[in-house]
C-alpha positions, 0 to 999 in steps of 0.5 A: 023835249026833242032835239032836232038833228040835220043829217047829211049823207048818201046811199046807193040805189041801182048804181046811182049815188043819191044824196040827202039832207034829212031833219029828224026830231029825236032825243039823241043822236043815236036815235036820230040815226036809227030813225033815218035808217028806218025811214030810208030803208022803208021808203027807198028799199035801201039796206043800212050798209048802203047808207053813208052818213057824212055829217050829223049835227043838232040844229035849232028849230028855227033853222029847220027847212022843213015847216013841220019840223019848225012847227015842233019847236013852236009847240014847246 
């Protein structure tokens, strides 16, 4: 069963500071961070050294704001 992590942070893109909150299903905190870096890098063309994490924590599936993530908790 995967845990759900809520990751908050920001990244720089063209002299702008873009903040994000992302919910990621994963087995561990390290894997969740790896997935986040991969997704942000591919979607926004941002290098890992420009992504700064301010907060990461495990949440319950019913606390997730993303309906797709919430549905993962109901399947199990």
